C-alpha positions as YAML, in Angstrom:
chain: A
units: angstrom
residues:
- id: 1
  name: MET
  ca: [0.17, -0.20, 0.27]
- id: 2
  name: LYS
  ca: [0.92, 2.91, -0.93]
- id: 3
  name: LEU
  ca: [1.61, 5.93, 1.93]
- id: 4
  name: PRO
  ca: [0.11, 9.38, 1.46]
- id: 5
  name: THR
  ca: [2.64, 12.21, 0.59]
- id: 6
  name: LYS
  ca: [2.86, 15.09, 2.59]
- id: 7
  name: ARG
  ca: [1.01, 17.19, 0.07]
- id: 8
  name: ASN
  ca: [-2.09, 14.69, 0.35]
- id: 9
  name: LYS
  ca: [-2.06, 14.96, 4.06]
- id: 10
  name: LYS
  ca: [-2.34, 18.52, 3.79]
- id: 11
  name: LYS
  ca: [-5.60, 17.90, 1.07]
- id: 12
  name: ILE
  ca: [-6.67, 15.46, 3.58]
- id: 13
  name: PHE
  ca: [-6.69, 17.50, 6.68]
- id: 14
  name: PHE
  ca: [-8.42, 20.66, 4.57]
- id: 15
  name: ILE
  ca: [-11.17, 18.51, 3.04]
- id: 16
  name: VAL
  ca: [-11.62, 17.42, 6.98]
- id: 17
  name: MET
  ca: [-11.68, 20.69, 8.31]
- id: 18
  name: ALA
  ca: [-14.15, 22.07, 5.48]
- id: 19
  name: VAL
  ca: [-16.84, 19.34, 6.56]
- id: 20
  name: VAL
  ca: [-16.30, 20.49, 9.84]
- id: 21
  name: PHE
  ca: [-17.05, 24.19, 9.12]
- id: 22
  name: ILE
  ca: [-19.56, 23.49, 7.02]
- id: 23
  name: THR
  ca: [-21.49, 21.07, 9.51]
- id: 24
  name: PHE
  ca: [-20.92, 24.02, 12.29]
- id: 25
  name: CYS
  ca: [-22.51, 26.34, 10.23]
- id: 26
  name: ILE
  ca: [-25.52, 23.85, 9.48]
- id: 27
  name: VAL
  ca: [-26.06, 23.29, 13.03]
- id: 28
  name: GLY
  ca: [-25.83, 26.75, 14.10]
- id: 29
  name: ALA
  ca: [-28.52, 28.04, 11.43]
- id: 30
  name: VAL
  ca: [-30.99, 25.35, 13.01]
- id: 31
  name: VAL
  ca: [-30.41, 26.41, 16.24]
- id: 32
  name: LEU
  ca: [-30.60, 30.30, 15.77]
- id: 33
  name: SER
  ca: [-33.66, 29.15, 13.39]
- id: 34
  name: ALA
  ca: [-35.22, 27.58, 16.77]
- id: 35
  name: LYS
  ca: [-34.63, 30.30, 18.67]
- id: 36
  name: THR
  ca: [-35.69, 32.87, 16.52]
- id: 37
  name: ASP
  ca: [-39.24, 30.94, 15.54]
- id: 38
  name: ALA
  ca: [-39.71, 30.07, 18.99]
- id: 39
  name: PRO
  ca: [-40.70, 33.50, 20.58]
- id: 40
  name: LYS
  ca: [-42.88, 34.19, 17.73]
- id: 41
  name: LYS
  ca: [-44.69, 30.70, 18.05]
- id: 42
  name: GLN
  ca: [-45.17, 31.71, 21.98]
- id: 43
  name: ALA
  ca: [-46.46, 35.37, 20.78]
- id: 44
  name: ALA
  ca: [-49.04, 33.33, 18.29]
- id: 45
  name: GLN
  ca: [-49.93, 31.45, 21.13]
- id: 46
  name: VAL
  ca: [-50.62, 34.38, 23.65]
- id: 47
  name: LYS
  ca: [-52.55, 35.94, 20.64]
- id: 48
  name: SER
  ca: [-54.58, 33.03, 20.18]
- id: 49
  name: LYS
  ca: [-55.35, 32.83, 23.80]
- id: 50
  name: LYS
  ca: [-56.26, 36.07, 24.13]
- id: 51
  name: THR
  ca: [-58.33, 36.19, 20.98]
- id: 52
  name: SER
  ca: [-60.51, 32.80, 22.22]
- id: 53
  name: GLU
  ca: [-60.83, 34.22, 25.81]
- id: 54
  name: PRO
  ca: [-64.15, 36.08, 26.54]
- id: 55
  name: GLN
  ca: [-64.14, 39.78, 27.36]
- id: 56
  name: THR
  ca: [-65.71, 40.43, 30.60]
- id: 57
  name: ILE
  ca: [-67.44, 43.65, 32.43]
- id: 58
  name: ARG
  ca: [-67.86, 44.16, 36.18]
- id: 59
  name: LEU
  ca: [-70.48, 46.44, 37.43]
- id: 60
  name: ILE
  ca: [-70.72, 47.70, 40.83]
- id: 61
  name: ALA
  ca: [-73.93, 49.62, 42.46]
- id: 62
  name: SER
  ca: [-73.52, 51.21, 45.95]
- id: 63
  name: GLY
  ca: [-76.56, 52.95, 47.79]
- id: 64
  name: ASP
  ca: [-77.13, 56.65, 49.23]
- id: 65
  name: GLN
  ca: [-74.09, 59.07, 49.41]
- id: 66
  name: LEU
  ca: [-75.16, 61.62, 51.79]
- id: 67
  name: THR
  ca: [-73.61, 64.73, 53.24]
- id: 68
  name: HIS
  ca: [-74.92, 64.81, 56.42]
- id: 69
  name: ASP
  ca: [-73.70, 67.35, 58.89]
- id: 70
  name: ALA
  ca: [-70.60, 65.49, 60.68]
- id: 71
  name: VAL
  ca: [-69.39, 64.43, 56.80]
- id: 72
  name: ASN
  ca: [-69.22, 67.82, 55.98]
- id: 73
  name: LYS
  ca: [-67.67, 68.58, 59.39]
- id: 74
  name: ASN
  ca: [-65.19, 65.86, 58.95]
- id: 75
  name: ALA
  ca: [-64.44, 67.05, 55.44]
- id: 76
  name: LYS
  ca: [-64.15, 70.43, 55.62]
- id: 77
  name: THR
  ca: [-60.18, 71.75, 55.09]
- id: 78
  name: SER
  ca: [-58.65, 75.05, 55.65]
- id: 79
  name: SER
  ca: [-59.23, 75.55, 51.84]
- id: 80
  name: GLY
  ca: [-62.46, 73.92, 50.98]
- id: 81
  name: TYR
  ca: [-63.77, 70.47, 51.45]
- id: 82
  name: ASP
  ca: [-62.21, 66.71, 51.06]
- id: 83
  name: TYR
  ca: [-64.56, 63.93, 50.88]
- id: 84
  name: LYS
  ca: [-61.69, 61.42, 49.47]
- id: 85
  name: PRO
  ca: [-60.38, 60.04, 52.52]
- id: 86
  name: PHE
  ca: [-63.56, 58.73, 54.11]
- id: 87
  name: PHE
  ca: [-63.60, 56.12, 51.09]
- id: 88
  name: SER
  ca: [-59.95, 54.98, 51.26]
- id: 89
  name: GLU
  ca: [-60.27, 51.58, 52.21]
- id: 90
  name: VAL
  ca: [-62.48, 50.81, 49.55]
- id: 91
  name: LYS
  ca: [-61.27, 52.66, 46.81]
- id: 92
  name: PRO
  ca: [-59.37, 49.07, 45.24]
- id: 93
  name: ILE
  ca: [-63.08, 47.57, 45.24]
- id: 94
  name: PHE
  ca: [-63.92, 50.83, 42.73]
- id: 95
  name: ASP
  ca: [-60.75, 50.28, 40.81]
- id: 96
  name: GLY
  ca: [-61.74, 46.79, 40.29]
- id: 97
  name: ALA
  ca: [-65.00, 47.38, 38.23]
- id: 98
  name: ASP
  ca: [-65.90, 49.06, 34.46]
- id: 99
  name: ILE
  ca: [-68.77, 50.54, 35.42]
- id: 100
  name: ARG
  ca: [-69.23, 52.03, 39.07]
- id: 101
  name: PHE
  ca: [-73.04, 53.61, 40.02]
- id: 102
  name: CYS
  ca: [-73.40, 55.56, 42.31]
- id: 103
  name: ASN
  ca: [-76.15, 57.67, 43.84]
- id: 104
  name: GLN
  ca: [-75.35, 61.19, 44.71]
- id: 105
  name: GLU
  ca: [-78.30, 61.69, 46.94]
- id: 106
  name: VAL
  ca: [-78.10, 65.71, 47.27]
- id: 107
  name: PRO
  ca: [-77.34, 68.45, 45.01]
- id: 108
  name: THR
  ca: [-73.49, 70.07, 45.00]
- id: 109
  name: ALA
  ca: [-74.83, 73.57, 44.33]
- id: 110
  name: SER
  ca: [-72.42, 75.17, 46.61]
- id: 111
  name: PRO
  ca: [-70.95, 78.04, 47.00]
- id: 112
  name: ALA
  ca: [-73.16, 79.20, 43.41]
- id: 113
  name: VAL
  ca: [-76.64, 78.39, 45.20]
- id: 114
  name: GLY
  ca: [-75.81, 79.23, 48.97]
- id: 115
  name: PRO
  ca: [-73.89, 78.01, 51.67]
- id: 116
  name: VAL
  ca: [-73.08, 74.19, 52.52]
- id: 117
  name: THR
  ca: [-76.29, 72.50, 54.49]
- id: 118
  name: GLY
  ca: [-76.73, 69.24, 55.50]
- id: 119
  name: TYR
  ca: [-80.19, 67.57, 56.71]
- id: 120
  name: PRO
  ca: [-83.25, 67.88, 55.82]
- id: 121
  name: ALA
  ca: [-82.58, 70.43, 53.18]
- id: 122
  name: PHE
  ca: [-78.84, 69.46, 51.90]
- id: 123
  name: ASN
  ca: [-76.43, 71.51, 49.58]
- id: 124
  name: ALA
  ca: [-73.26, 69.84, 49.38]
- id: 125
  name: PRO
  ca: [-70.06, 72.08, 48.15]
- id: 126
  name: THR
  ca: [-69.00, 71.00, 44.47]
- id: 127
  name: GLU
  ca: [-65.96, 69.08, 45.80]
- id: 128
  name: PHE
  ca: [-68.60, 66.32, 46.62]
- id: 129
  name: ALA
  ca: [-69.17, 65.84, 43.05]
- id: 130
  name: ALA
  ca: [-65.68, 65.94, 42.31]
- id: 131
  name: ASP
  ca: [-64.68, 63.56, 45.01]
- id: 132
  name: LEU
  ca: [-67.06, 60.62, 43.93]
- id: 133
  name: SER
  ca: [-65.74, 61.23, 40.26]
- id: 134
  name: ALA
  ca: [-62.04, 61.00, 41.84]
- id: 135
  name: VAL
  ca: [-63.20, 57.83, 43.95]
- id: 136
  name: GLY
  ca: [-64.36, 55.96, 40.90]
- id: 137
  name: CYS
  ca: [-68.10, 56.88, 40.18]
- id: 138
  name: ASN
  ca: [-68.95, 57.01, 36.66]
- id: 139
  name: VAL
  ca: [-72.63, 56.28, 36.49]
- id: 140
  name: ILE
  ca: [-74.43, 58.58, 38.55]
- id: 141
  name: ASN
  ca: [-78.07, 59.20, 39.81]
- id: 142
  name: THR
  ca: [-78.65, 63.08, 40.55]
- id: 143
  name: GLY
  ca: [-82.56, 62.14, 40.52]
- id: 144
  name: THR
  ca: [-83.54, 61.71, 44.05]
- id: 145
  name: ASN
  ca: [-86.00, 63.23, 46.72]
- id: 146
  name: HIS
  ca: [-83.35, 65.62, 47.50]
- id: 147
  name: SER
  ca: [-82.40, 66.69, 44.16]
- id: 148
  name: ASN
  ca: [-84.92, 69.75, 44.68]
- id: 149
  name: ASP
  ca: [-83.66, 70.90, 47.85]
- id: 150
  name: LYS
  ca: [-82.33, 73.83, 46.58]
- id: 151
  name: ARG
  ca: [-84.70, 74.20, 43.49]
- id: 152
  name: GLN
  ca: [-84.15, 74.60, 39.97]
- id: 153
  name: ALA
  ca: [-81.09, 76.61, 40.60]
- id: 154
  name: GLY
  ca: [-79.81, 74.27, 42.80]
- id: 155
  name: ILE
  ca: [-80.16, 71.24, 39.83]
- id: 156
  name: ASN
  ca: [-78.78, 73.27, 37.24]
- id: 157
  name: ALA
  ca: [-75.66, 74.35, 39.10]
- id: 158
  name: THR
  ca: [-75.31, 70.43, 39.85]
- id: 159
  name: GLN
  ca: [-75.36, 69.15, 36.56]
- id: 160
  name: GLU
  ca: [-73.07, 71.82, 35.85]
- id: 161
  name: VAL
  ca: [-70.23, 70.72, 38.14]
- id: 162
  name: TRP
  ca: [-71.00, 67.27, 36.46]
- id: 163
  name: ASP
  ca: [-70.12, 68.74, 32.91]
- id: 164
  name: LYS
  ca: [-66.69, 68.97, 33.44]
- id: 165
  name: LEU
  ca: [-66.07, 65.77, 35.53]
- id: 166
  name: PRO
  ca: [-64.87, 62.38, 33.94]
- id: 167
  name: LYS
  ca: [-67.81, 60.10, 33.90]
- id: 168
  name: LEU
  ca: [-70.02, 57.57, 31.78]
- id: 169
  name: ALA
  ca: [-73.26, 59.06, 32.53]
- id: 170
  name: VAL
  ca: [-75.34, 61.04, 34.62]
- id: 171
  name: ALA
  ca: [-79.01, 61.09, 34.66]
- id: 172
  name: GLY
  ca: [-82.10, 61.92, 36.83]
- id: 173
  name: SER
  ca: [-82.14, 65.99, 36.62]
- id: 174
  name: ASN
  ca: [-82.15, 68.23, 34.28]
- id: 175
  name: ARG
  ca: [-81.75, 71.53, 33.17]
- id: 176
  name: SER
  ca: [-84.21, 71.42, 30.47]
- id: 177
  name: GLN
  ca: [-87.11, 69.30, 28.54]
- id: 178
  name: GLU
  ca: [-84.70, 68.75, 25.94]
- id: 179
  name: GLU
  ca: [-81.95, 67.29, 28.55]
- id: 180
  name: GLN
  ca: [-84.76, 65.25, 29.95]
- id: 181
  name: ASP
  ca: [-85.95, 63.73, 26.76]
- id: 182
  name: LYS
  ca: [-82.11, 62.47, 25.90]
- id: 183
  name: ILE
  ca: [-80.98, 59.16, 26.76]
- id: 184
  name: ARG
  ca: [-77.19, 58.97, 28.27]
- id: 185
  name: TYR
  ca: [-76.14, 56.18, 26.25]
- id: 186
  name: PHE
  ca: [-72.30, 55.17, 27.06]
- id: 187
  name: THR
  ca: [-70.14, 52.29, 25.82]
- id: 188
  name: VAL
  ca: [-67.71, 49.85, 27.48]
- id: 189
  name: LYS
  ca: [-65.59, 47.22, 25.71]
- id: 190
  name: ASN
  ca: [-67.87, 47.82, 22.68]
- id: 191
  name: VAL
  ca: [-71.00, 47.34, 24.47]
- id: 192
  name: LYS
  ca: [-73.56, 50.01, 24.49]
- id: 193
  name: PHE
  ca: [-75.68, 50.66, 27.42]
- id: 194
  name: ALA
  ca: [-78.28, 52.76, 28.23]
- id: 195
  name: PHE
  ca: [-78.69, 54.55, 31.61]
- id: 196
  name: LEU
  ca: [-82.32, 55.86, 32.90]
- id: 197
  name: ALA
  ca: [-83.03, 57.38, 35.99]
- id: 198
  name: TYR
  ca: [-86.40, 58.19, 37.74]
- id: 199
  name: ASN
  ca: [-87.26, 59.31, 41.10]
- id: 200
  name: TYR
  ca: [-90.60, 58.53, 43.13]
- id: 201
  name: GLN
  ca: [-91.47, 61.43, 45.14]
- id: 202
  name: SER
  ca: [-90.19, 64.81, 46.19]
- id: 203
  name: ASN
  ca: [-89.11, 66.63, 49.30]
- id: 204
  name: ASP
  ca: [-90.10, 69.99, 47.51]
- id: 205
  name: ASN
  ca: [-92.66, 70.01, 45.48]
- id: 206
  name: ASN
  ca: [-92.23, 73.42, 43.56]
- id: 207
  name: LEU
  ca: [-90.75, 71.33, 40.90]
- id: 208
  name: THR
  ca: [-90.22, 72.04, 37.22]
- id: 209
  name: SER
  ca: [-91.77, 69.60, 34.54]
- id: 210
  name: TYR
  ca: [-88.48, 68.38, 33.78]
- id: 211
  name: GLY
  ca: [-86.10, 69.52, 36.63]
- id: 212
  name: VAL
  ca: [-86.48, 65.94, 38.10]
- id: 213
  name: ASN
  ca: [-87.46, 62.69, 36.32]
- id: 214
  name: MET
  ca: [-90.47, 61.85, 38.24]
- id: 215
  name: PHE
  ca: [-92.41, 58.71, 38.20]
- id: 216
  name: SER
  ca: [-94.45, 58.50, 35.07]
- id: 217
  name: GLU
  ca: [-95.62, 55.82, 32.75]
- id: 218
  name: ASP
  ca: [-95.75, 57.68, 29.51]
- id: 219
  name: LEU
  ca: [-91.64, 59.04, 30.34]
- id: 220
  name: MET
  ca: [-90.77, 55.78, 31.67]
- id: 221
  name: LYS
  ca: [-92.28, 53.56, 28.43]
- id: 222
  name: LYS
  ca: [-91.26, 55.88, 25.98]
- id: 223
  name: GLN
  ca: [-87.31, 55.99, 27.05]
- id: 224
  name: LEU
  ca: [-87.25, 52.28, 27.68]
- id: 225
  name: THR
  ca: [-88.65, 51.55, 24.14]
- id: 226
  name: GLU
  ca: [-86.10, 54.01, 22.53]
- id: 227
  name: ALA
  ca: [-83.44, 52.21, 24.49]
- id: 228
  name: LYS
  ca: [-84.26, 48.68, 23.53]
- id: 229
  name: LYS
  ca: [-84.80, 49.33, 19.98]
- id: 230
  name: SER
  ca: [-81.24, 50.98, 19.81]
- id: 231
  name: GLY
  ca: [-79.97, 47.56, 20.89]
- id: 232
  name: ALA
  ca: [-78.49, 48.92, 24.27]
- id: 233
  name: PHE
  ca: [-78.26, 47.04, 27.76]
- id: 234
  name: VAL
  ca: [-80.94, 48.95, 29.88]
- id: 235
  name: LEU
  ca: [-79.60, 49.80, 33.28]
- id: 236
  name: VAL
  ca: [-82.41, 51.90, 35.48]
- id: 237
  name: SER
  ca: [-81.74, 53.49, 38.67]
- id: 238
  name: VAL
  ca: [-84.83, 54.30, 40.81]
- id: 239
  name: HIS
  ca: [-85.18, 56.22, 43.95]
- id: 240
  name: TRP
  ca: [-88.37, 54.81, 45.69]
- id: 241
  name: GLY
  ca: [-89.30, 53.20, 48.87]
- id: 242
  name: THR
  ca: [-90.18, 53.61, 52.42]
- id: 243
  name: GLU
  ca: [-87.45, 54.94, 54.50]
- id: 244
  name: ASP
  ca: [-85.64, 52.94, 56.86]
- id: 245
  name: SER
  ca: [-87.58, 49.43, 56.07]
- id: 246
  name: PRO
  ca: [-86.08, 46.39, 54.76]
- id: 247
  name: LYS
  ca: [-89.31, 45.21, 53.31]
- id: 248
  name: ILE
  ca: [-90.18, 45.80, 49.58]
- id: 249
  name: ASP
  ca: [-93.83, 47.96, 49.41]
- id: 250
  name: SER
  ca: [-96.79, 48.14, 47.18]
- id: 251
  name: ALA
  ca: [-95.15, 50.87, 45.10]
- id: 252
  name: GLN
  ca: [-91.75, 48.98, 44.34]
- id: 253
  name: GLU
  ca: [-93.91, 45.66, 43.49]
- id: 254
  name: LYS
  ca: [-96.26, 47.94, 40.60]
- id: 255
  name: TRP
  ca: [-93.41, 49.74, 39.12]
- id: 256
  name: SER
  ca: [-90.28, 46.89, 39.32]
- id: 257
  name: LYS
  ca: [-93.17, 44.79, 37.32]
- id: 258
  name: PHE
  ca: [-93.67, 48.32, 35.27]
- id: 259
  name: LEU
  ca: [-89.92, 48.32, 34.30]
- id: 260
  name: ALA
  ca: [-89.47, 44.81, 33.46]
- id: 261
  name: ASP
  ca: [-92.34, 44.48, 31.43]
- id: 262
  name: ASN
  ca: [-91.23, 47.55, 29.23]
- id: 263
  name: GLY
  ca: [-87.81, 45.44, 28.93]
- id: 264
  name: ALA
  ca: [-85.03, 46.80, 31.49]
- id: 265
  name: ASP
  ca: [-82.35, 44.87, 32.40]
- id: 266
  name: ILE
  ca: [-81.17, 45.46, 35.36]
- id: 267
  name: VAL
  ca: [-82.88, 47.80, 38.24]
- id: 268
  name: LEU
  ca: [-80.90, 49.53, 40.68]
- id: 269
  name: GLY
  ca: [-82.99, 51.08, 43.76]
- id: 270
  name: THR
  ca: [-82.00, 53.35, 45.92]
- id: 271
  name: GLY
  ca: [-83.98, 55.42, 48.75]
- id: 272
  name: PRO
  ca: [-84.83, 53.37, 52.00]
- id: 273
  name: HIS
  ca: [-81.50, 53.87, 53.46]
- id: 274
  name: VAL
  ca: [-81.28, 50.22, 54.35]
- id: 275
  name: LEU
  ca: [-81.09, 47.49, 52.31]
- id: 276
  name: GLU
  ca: [-83.90, 45.32, 50.68]
- id: 277
  name: PRO
  ca: [-84.42, 41.78, 48.71]
- id: 278
  name: VAL
  ca: [-83.26, 40.99, 45.22]
- id: 279
  name: LYS
  ca: [-85.76, 39.78, 42.39]
- id: 280
  name: LYS
  ca: [-85.64, 38.43, 39.19]
- id: 281
  name: LEU
  ca: [-88.68, 39.32, 37.32]
- id: 282
  name: PRO
  ca: [-89.82, 37.91, 33.38]
- id: 283
  name: LYS
  ca: [-88.78, 40.45, 31.07]
- id: 284
  name: LEU
  ca: [-90.31, 42.05, 28.14]
- id: 285
  name: GLY
  ca: [-88.63, 39.40, 25.20]
- id: 286
  name: GLY
  ca: [-87.62, 36.79, 27.45]
- id: 287
  name: GLY
  ca: [-85.13, 36.52, 30.28]
- id: 288
  name: ASP
  ca: [-85.07, 38.42, 33.64]
- id: 289
  name: THR
  ca: [-84.56, 41.93, 34.96]
- id: 290
  name: LEU
  ca: [-82.63, 41.78, 37.97]
- id: 291
  name: VAL
  ca: [-83.93, 44.16, 40.51]
- id: 292
  name: TRP
  ca: [-81.88, 45.53, 43.80]
- id: 293
  name: TYR
  ca: [-84.88, 46.95, 45.40]
- id: 294
  name: SER
  ca: [-82.66, 48.97, 47.51]
- id: 295
  name: LEU
  ca: [-78.83, 48.98, 47.57]
- id: 296
  name: GLY
  ca: [-78.81, 51.19, 51.34]
- id: 297
  name: ASN
  ca: [-76.41, 53.78, 52.15]
- id: 298
  name: MET
  ca: [-72.75, 54.37, 51.40]
- id: 299
  name: LEU
  ca: [-71.45, 57.50, 52.69]
- id: 300
  name: ASN
  ca: [-73.44, 58.72, 55.67]
- id: 301
  name: THR
  ca: [-73.39, 59.24, 59.85]
- id: 302
  name: GLN
  ca: [-76.71, 57.70, 60.09]
- id: 303
  name: LEU
  ca: [-77.83, 56.27, 64.12]
- id: 304
  name: ASP
  ca: [-79.29, 52.73, 63.10]
- id: 305
  name: VAL
  ca: [-76.92, 50.03, 62.58]
- id: 306
  name: GLY
  ca: [-79.16, 49.29, 59.01]
- id: 307
  name: GLY
  ca: [-78.14, 52.46, 57.62]
- id: 308
  name: LEU
  ca: [-74.31, 52.08, 58.34]
- id: 309
  name: PHE
  ca: [-73.78, 48.32, 57.27]
- id: 310
  name: ASN
  ca: [-74.80, 47.83, 53.44]
- id: 311
  name: GLY
  ca: [-72.18, 47.51, 50.31]
- id: 312
  name: PHE
  ca: [-71.97, 47.03, 46.74]
- id: 313
  name: ALA
  ca: [-73.95, 44.99, 44.18]
- id: 314
  name: VAL
  ca: [-71.51, 43.32, 42.09]
- id: 315
  name: MET
  ca: [-72.74, 42.15, 38.63]
- id: 316
  name: ASP
  ca: [-70.33, 40.49, 36.34]
- id: 317
  name: PHE
  ca: [-70.92, 40.12, 32.37]
- id: 318
  name: LYS
  ca: [-69.48, 37.88, 29.37]
- id: 319
  name: VAL
  ca: [-69.25, 39.80, 26.11]
- id: 320
  name: ASP
  ca: [-70.07, 38.08, 23.07]
- id: 321
  name: LYS
  ca: [-70.33, 40.08, 19.84]
- id: 322
  name: LYS
  ca: [-71.05, 43.45, 21.30]
- id: 323
  name: ALA
  ca: [-73.59, 42.11, 23.49]
- id: 324
  name: ALA
  ca: [-73.50, 42.08, 27.53]
- id: 325
  name: GLN
  ca: [-74.65, 38.89, 29.06]
- id: 326
  name: LEU
  ca: [-75.09, 38.62, 33.05]
- id: 327
  name: GLU
  ca: [-73.04, 35.41, 34.22]
- id: 328
  name: SER
  ca: [-73.12, 36.49, 37.87]
- id: 329
  name: ILE
  ca: [-74.06, 38.54, 40.69]
- id: 330
  name: SER
  ca: [-72.56, 38.64, 44.79]
- id: 331
  name: PHE
  ca: [-72.80, 41.49, 47.58]
- id: 332
  name: LEU
  ca: [-69.71, 42.77, 49.00]
- id: 333
  name: PRO
  ca: [-70.87, 44.26, 52.53]
- id: 334
  name: THR
  ca: [-69.33, 47.50, 53.76]
- id: 335
  name: TYR
  ca: [-68.87, 49.30, 57.04]
- id: 336
  name: MET
  ca: [-69.79, 53.00, 57.38]
- id: 337
  name: HIS
  ca: [-67.91, 54.07, 60.50]
- id: 338
  name: TYR
  ca: [-67.51, 56.79, 62.64]
- id: 339
  name: GLU
  ca: [-66.63, 57.61, 66.31]
- id: 340
  name: TRP
  ca: [-67.93, 59.20, 69.47]
- id: 341
  name: THR
  ca: [-67.45, 58.88, 73.35]
- id: 342
  name: PRO
  ca: [-70.54, 57.20, 75.30]
- id: 343
  name: GLN
  ca: [-70.95, 60.69, 76.75]
- id: 344
  name: GLU
  ca: [-71.18, 62.17, 73.23]
- id: 345
  name: LYS
  ca: [-73.48, 59.54, 72.28]
- id: 346
  name: ALA
  ca: [-76.28, 59.98, 75.25]
- id: 347
  name: ALA
  ca: [-76.23, 63.42, 75.02]
- id: 348
  name: GLN
  ca: [-76.94, 62.98, 71.47]
- id: 349
  name: ASN
  ca: [-73.97, 65.69, 70.22]
- id: 350
  name: LEU
  ca: [-73.96, 64.58, 66.86]
- id: 351
  name: LEU
  ca: [-71.42, 66.66, 65.31]
- id: 352
  name: ALA
  ca: [-68.92, 65.41, 67.59]
- id: 353
  name: ARG
  ca: [-68.58, 62.04, 65.54]
- id: 354
  name: LYS
  ca: [-65.23, 61.95, 63.80]
- id: 355
  name: ASN
  ca: [-62.75, 59.76, 61.76]
- id: 356
  name: LEU
  ca: [-65.36, 58.49, 59.61]
- id: 357
  name: LYS
  ca: [-64.29, 55.94, 57.08]
- id: 358
  name: ILE
  ca: [-66.00, 53.21, 55.21]
- id: 359
  name: TYR
  ca: [-64.38, 49.77, 55.09]
- id: 360
  name: PRO
  ca: [-65.20, 46.63, 53.54]
- id: 361
  name: LEU
  ca: [-66.99, 44.42, 56.24]
- id: 362
  name: ASP
  ca: [-64.37, 41.60, 56.44]
- id: 363
  name: LYS
  ca: [-61.95, 44.12, 57.19]
- id: 364
  name: ALA
  ca: [-63.92, 46.54, 60.16]
- id: 365
  name: LYS
  ca: [-63.31, 44.65, 63.11]
- id: 366
  name: ASP
  ca: [-60.81, 46.99, 64.53]
- id: 367
  name: ALA
  ca: [-62.64, 49.76, 63.65]
- id: 368
  name: LEU
  ca: [-66.15, 48.63, 64.72]
- id: 369
  name: ALA
  ca: [-64.35, 47.94, 68.00]
- id: 370
  name: ARG
  ca: [-63.85, 51.76, 68.21]
- id: 371
  name: SER
  ca: [-67.39, 52.53, 67.85]
- id: 372
  name: GLN
  ca: [-70.51, 52.93, 70.07]
- id: 373
  name: ASN
  ca: [-72.29, 49.96, 67.70]
- id: 374
  name: ASP
  ca: [-73.57, 47.39, 69.93]
- id: 375
  name: THR
  ca: [-73.22, 44.35, 67.16]
- id: 376
  name: THR
  ca: [-70.91, 42.48, 65.29]
- id: 377
  name: ILE
  ca: [-69.53, 41.94, 62.09]
- id: 378
  name: GLU
  ca: [-70.71, 38.20, 62.16]
- id: 379
  name: ALA
  ca: [-74.44, 39.27, 63.08]
- id: 380
  name: GLN
  ca: [-74.55, 41.74, 60.44]
- id: 381
  name: ARG
  ca: [-73.01, 40.03, 57.77]
- id: 382
  name: GLU
  ca: [-75.89, 37.16, 58.42]
- id: 383
  name: ARG
  ca: [-78.35, 40.13, 58.53]
- id: 384
  name: ILE
  ca: [-77.29, 41.69, 55.08]
- id: 385
  name: LYS
  ca: [-77.33, 37.91, 53.64]
- id: 386
  name: SER
  ca: [-80.80, 36.95, 54.86]
- id: 387
  name: THR
  ca: [-82.15, 40.49, 53.41]
- id: 388
  name: LEU
  ca: [-80.89, 40.09, 50.01]
- id: 389
  name: ASN
  ca: [-81.49, 36.53, 49.79]
- id: 390
  name: THR
  ca: [-85.21, 36.62, 50.82]
- id: 391
  name: TYR
  ca: [-85.83, 35.21, 47.10]
- id: 392
  name: THR
  ca: [-82.92, 35.25, 44.92]
- id: 393
  name: GLU
  ca: [-79.48, 33.59, 45.83]
- id: 394
  name: VAL
  ca: [-76.71, 36.32, 46.16]
- id: 395
  name: PRO
  ca: [-73.50, 35.09, 47.06]
- id: 396
  name: ILE
  ca: [-72.12, 37.27, 49.92]
- id: 397
  name: ILE
  ca: [-68.27, 37.70, 49.33]
- id: 398
  name: SER
  ca: [-65.33, 39.23, 51.30]
- id: 399
  name: SER
  ca: [-62.95, 42.19, 49.42]
- id: 400
  name: ASP
  ca: [-60.19, 39.21, 48.98]
- id: 401
  name: GLN
  ca: [-62.88, 37.17, 46.92]
- id: 402
  name: TYR
  ca: [-63.94, 40.42, 44.83]
...
């Protein structure tokens, strides 16, 4: 056998090195391609997952926001009024929802229409509306028995304040007939909503024909029909009921049926200052109308525990092709806290009350211990559960479950 020469050895060496180099390049290209394609595949998978997951909308609704004298006193600052600190413990609840209904029980017409006053003829400062907006209220009812406490001038001033604030819709009181006739629509996640608001009675009957949307079959039927024809999901705020009564009265029964018969999807009741049961009524066109007969109070300094322990109605929707379908309801209880001494309470020194704060009920143990309320968190949770669940199952949740 002929041994390879030096020249042949060099040729063999270069051939081997070339093969190794080419192999390395091929392997490197494959690895690089795999690394480059991986993020693309992952992105495609994430995009596909996002596309397949249905969107959801969360609506929360709370009760009467009342600026009693003690509330105003505690909100007073050197430069005006600040109500936001009262809501600091429930701000995350507002932040966790898309639609946040609040009932502004009182006019916000000071200083334009007189000084700040509390019960019985309310006139809150403009800061109150601004602070409700800052806290998160974005669907607001302004049609209540106190709306006309400062007559039409107070209604006008209240609407002018809200004109300048962020919101989805404000309804219930008006500056003109044209404003009353106009339905408030808004859109969330491509779903169209209509917000209607009506009030059962007024403390001051010197009303203009348009100032407050008073209960009227003609007005309500006309607006409900228009809202349904527009394809909107219809939310209706109603200020009604017997004050301080946890029971549904005959007028509420009558009007809730009327609303359901004319296509309302959800009815949000306020006015009694305490919680009342929840019902599902047969709705025009099929399905149910969900009626929260009374959401009780939110900000206030009432004396009875029924006015202090209330909460947030929570409604979750699934969005399907620009339509909202109600999937679940629940209720998150709250406690309206204030402090005073036994001597101050015995003397009914109402303006002595201080350290106002709204707490989720499950986080109110220490605050309740500092109050003069002779009750427990467990007792109030059971009362709330029993009241709301009289006719329809409403799960009671904690802030951690929200």
